[in-house]
C-alpha positions in Angstrom: -18.5 18.7 2.3 -18.2 15.8 4.6 -15.7 13.0 4.0 -18.3 10.5 2.7 -19.5 13.1 0.2 -16.0 14.1 -0.8 -15.0 10.5 -1.5 -18.2 10.0 -3.6 -17.4 13.1 -5.7 -13.9 11.8 -6.3 -15.3 8.5 -7.5 -17.8 10.2 -9.7 -14.9 12.2 -11.3 -12.9 9.0 -11.8 -15.9 7.4 -13.6 -16.5 10.4 -15.8 -12.9 10.4 -16.9 -12.9 6.6 -17.4 -16.1 6.8 -19.5 -14.4 9.3 -21.8 -11.3 7.1 -22.2 -13.5 4.0 -22.6 -15.3 5.6 -25.5 -11.8 6.3 -27.0 -10.6 2.7 -26.6 -13.9 1.2 -27.6 -14.1 -0.7 -24.3 -11.1 -2.9 -25.2 -9.6 -5.1 -22.5 -6.3 -3.7 -21.3 -3.2 -5.8 -20.4 -1.3 -2.9 -18.7 -1.0 0.8 -18.0 2.3 2.5 -18.6 3.5 5.9 -17.3 6.4 7.3 -19.5 8.9 9.4 -17.6 12.2 10.8 -18.9 14.1 8.0 -20.5 11.2 5.9 -21.8 9.6 8.2 -24.3 10.9 6.0 -27.1 8.5 3.3 -26.1 5.7 5.3 -27.8 7.4 4.6 -31.1 7.1 0.8 -30.4 3.3 0.9 -30.3 1.2 -0.5 -33.1 -2.3 0.6 -34.2 -1.8 3.6 -31.9 -4.4 6.2 -31.2 -4.0 9.3 -29.1 -6.2 11.4 -26.8 -4.9 14.7 -25.4 -5.3 15.2 -21.7 -7.4 18.3 -22.3 -10.1 16.1 -23.7 -10.4 14.0 -20.6 -12.7 15.3 -17.8 -10.8 16.2 -14.6 -7.4 15.2 -16.0 -4.4 17.4 -15.0 -2.2 18.8 -17.7 1.6 18.3 -17.8 3.6 21.5 -17.5 7.1 20.0 -17.6 9.5 20.3 -20.6 9.9 16.9 -22.4 6.6 15.6 -21.0 3.9 15.4 -23.6 0.2 15.5 -22.6 -1.3 12.6 -24.4 -2.9 9.3 -23.6 -1.9 6.6 -26.1 -3.8 3.4 -26.8 -2.3 0.6 -28.9 -0.6 -2.7 -29.1 2.9 -3.4 -27.7 4.4 -6.8 -28.4 1.0 -8.3 -28.8 -0.4 -6.7 -25.6 -3.1 -4.0 -25.4 -1.8 -1.1 -23.4 -2.7 2.4 -22.3 0.2 4.7 -22.1 0.6 8.1 -20.4 3.0 10.2 -22.5 3.6 12.8 -19.9 3.1 12.6 -16.1 2.4 15.0 -13.3 4.6 16.0 -10.3 3.9 17.4 -6.9 6.2 20.4 -7.6 3.9 21.5 -10.4 1.4 22.5 -7.8 -1.0 19.6 -8.1 -2.4 17.9 -5.1 -1.4 14.2 -4.5 -5.0 13.2 -5.4 -4.8 15.1 -8.7 -1.4 13.7 -9.8 -2.5 10.1 -9.1 -6.0 10.6 -10.6 -4.9 8.9 -13.9 -3.9 5.8 -12.1 -7.3 5.4 -10.6 -8.9 6.0 -14.0 -6.7 3.3 -15.5 -7.7 0.9 -12.8 -11.4 1.5 -13.5 -10.6 0.7 -17.2 -9.5 -2.8 -16.2 -5.7 -2.7 -15.9 -4.1 -5.0 -13.2 -0.5 -4.1 -13.9 1.1 -0.6 -13.9 4.6 0.0 -15.3 6.2 3.3 -14.3 9.5 4.9 -15.4 11.5 7.9 -14.2 14.8 9.8 -14.4 16.9 10.1 -11.2 20.2 11.0 -9.7 22.3 8.4 -8.1 23.7 8.6 -4.5 25.1 5.0 -4.5 28.8 5.3 -5.4 28.6 2.0 -7.4 26.1 3.6 -9.9 27.0 5.8 -12.8 25.1 8.2 -15.1 23.4 6.2 -17.9 22.7 3.2 -15.7 19.2 1.6 -15.6 17.8 0.6 -12.2 14.9 -1.7 -11.4 13.1 -0.3 -8.4 13.0 -2.8 -5.6 11.7 -0.4 -2.9 11.2 3.2 -2.2 11.3 5.9 0.5 8.7 8.6 0.5 10.1 12.0 1.5 7.6 14.1 -0.4 6.0 15.3 2.8 2.6 14.2 1.7 0.7 11.0 0.8 -2.1 10.5 -1.8 -4.2 8.4 0.6 -4.5 11.2 3.2 -8.1 12.3 3.5 -11.3 10.2 3.0 -10.6 6.7 1.9 -11.5 6.3 -1.8 -13.4 3.1 -1.1 -15.1 2.0 -4.2 -18.1 -0.3 -3.3 -17.8 -2.0 -6.7 -14.4 -3.4 -6.0 -13.7 -6.8 -4.3 -11.8 -6.7 -2.1 -12.7 -3.2 -1.0 -9.8 -0.7 -1.2 -8.3 -0.7 2.3 -7.8 2.2 4.6 -4.3 0.9 5.6 -2.8 -0.8 2.5 0.2 -3.0 3.0 3.4 -1.8 1.4 5.8 -4.6 2.3 6.4 -5.3 -1.4 5.4 -2.1 -3.3 7.1 -3.3 -6.5 5.9 -6.8 -7.6 8.6 -9.4 -6.9 7.6 -11.7 -9.7 7.9 -8.8 -12.2 11.3 -7.8 -10.8 12.6 -11.4 -11.2 11.2 -11.6 -14.7 12.8 -8.2 -15.6 16.2 -9.4 -14.3 15.9 -12.6 -16.4 15.1 -10.6 -19.5 17.9 -8.1 -18.9 20.3 -11.0 -18.7 18.8 -12.6 -21.8 19.0 -9.3 -23.8 22.4 -8.3 -22.3 21.0 -5.1 -20.8 23.0 -4.1 -17.8 20.8 -3.2 -14.8 21.0 -2.2 -11.2 18.4 -3.0 -8.6 17.8 -0.6 -5.7 15.9 1.9 -3.6 14.4 5.1 -5.0 13.8 8.0 -2.7 11.2 10.6 -3.7 11.6 14.2 -2.8 9.3 17.2 -3.6 11.7 19.3 -5.7 11.8 21.1 -8.0 15.3 22.1 -6.9 18.0 19.5 -6.7 19.5 18.6 -3.4 22.4 20.1 -1.5 25.6 18.1 -0.7 24.4 17.6 2.9 21.1 16.3 1.7 22.7 13.8 -0.7 24.8 12.5 2.2 21.6 12.1 4.3 19.8 10.3 1.6 22.6 7.8 1.2 22.8 7.2 4.9 19.0 6.6 4.9 19.4 3.7 2.4 18.6 5.3 -0.9 20.4 4.4 -4.1 18.8 7.0 -6.3 16.7 10.2 -5.8 13.9 11.6 -7.9 10.7 13.6 -7.8 8.0 11.2 -9.0 6.7 7.6 -9.1 6.1 7.0 -5.4 2.6 8.5 -5.3 1.5 6.5 -8.3 2.8 3.4 -6.7 1.0 4.0 -3.4 -2.3 4.6 -5.2 -1.8 1.5 -7.4 -1.1 -0.7 -4.4 -4.1 0.8 -2.6 -6.2 -0.6 -5.5 -4.5 -3.9 -5.7 -2.5 -3.3 -8.9 0.9 -5.0 -9.5 3.6 -2.3 -10.0 6.9 -2.4 -11.8 9.2 0.6 -11.6 12.3 1.4 -13.6 14.7 4.4 -13.4 17.4 5.8 -15.7 20.3 7.5 -13.8 20.8 10.8 -15.5 23.3 12.4 -13.1 25.8 11.5 -10.3 25.0 13.0 -6.9 28.2 12.3 -5.0 28.8 15.1 -2.4 32.6 15.4 -2.8 32.4 15.5 -6.6 29.2 17.4 -7.2 28.8 19.5 -10.3 26.2 22.1 -11.2 23.2 20.7 -13.0 23.1 20.9 -16.8 19.6 20.0 -18.0 20.7 19.5 -21.6 23.3 17.0 -20.4 20.7 15.2 -18.2 18.4 14.8 -21.2 21.3 13.6 -23.4 22.2 11.0 -20.9 18.6 9.8 -20.7 18.5 9.6 -24.5 21.6 7.3 -24.5 20.1 5.0 -22.0 16.6 4.9 -23.6 17.1 2.0 -26.1 18.1 -0.5 -23.4 15.3 0.7 -21.1 12.7 0.6 -23.8 13.8 -2.9 -24.9 13.5 -4.2 -21.4 10.1 -2.8 -20.7 8.7 -3.9 -24.0 10.1 -7.4 -23.4 8.5 -7.4 -19.9 5.1 -6.3 -21.3 5.3 -9.2 -23.8 5.3 -11.7 -20.9 2.2 -10.3 -19.2 
């Protein structure tokens, strides 16, 4: 299959999936797409007039294999805005290609969203951060060893402007949304950090030496998601807002063994503030 044919097949699959979801939503205009990571699952409870579609019923959609990640697409109203919510995301370490794990973002764009909000759990390497903190993503570093734009450019002739071969990433996370989120955090008395997220492939956590390296490189937190979705969203001209919950402290001289139950408990404690901030931000769209 040549590159032109490969790109056309990918676009056909995107449109097939979009058609299935469009029949589910009734073709409603959408204000935003939201990807729920660990720490933002409670947002689903805030939705009104909610309907759900399991990923298995969407053509070409991957299926989440990670504990705590559901496999449902939710459609409903959040603070007066119509949203499409992914309850369960995909990761590179699950064995999916970059194109597969970002496929839902392309589908949401075809359904009309112009803003993508993404959440994740992470470990902090910045010594000023603590477990339970919420961080607004200001920038990122891609250490996944791959990029979802490698291969034929998915260049949809129906878009204007055409999706570029070399998309700009000088501001991957929308500055206006970041400013608004900071204002809302202050208004609602929700403590937040603002910093740089580095994405690694996982699924193992890092060594002491690796945490030292990441901090020297300029990272504040480290995780295993979000960056591919952001790259694809920016490729298609979407505004992106990213938010992280710090679930563990990754300080080399005081590193403890990972306790998944403790990580999930920390995320649960931070969830109310994180949910309130994202919901308030959606209301301003």
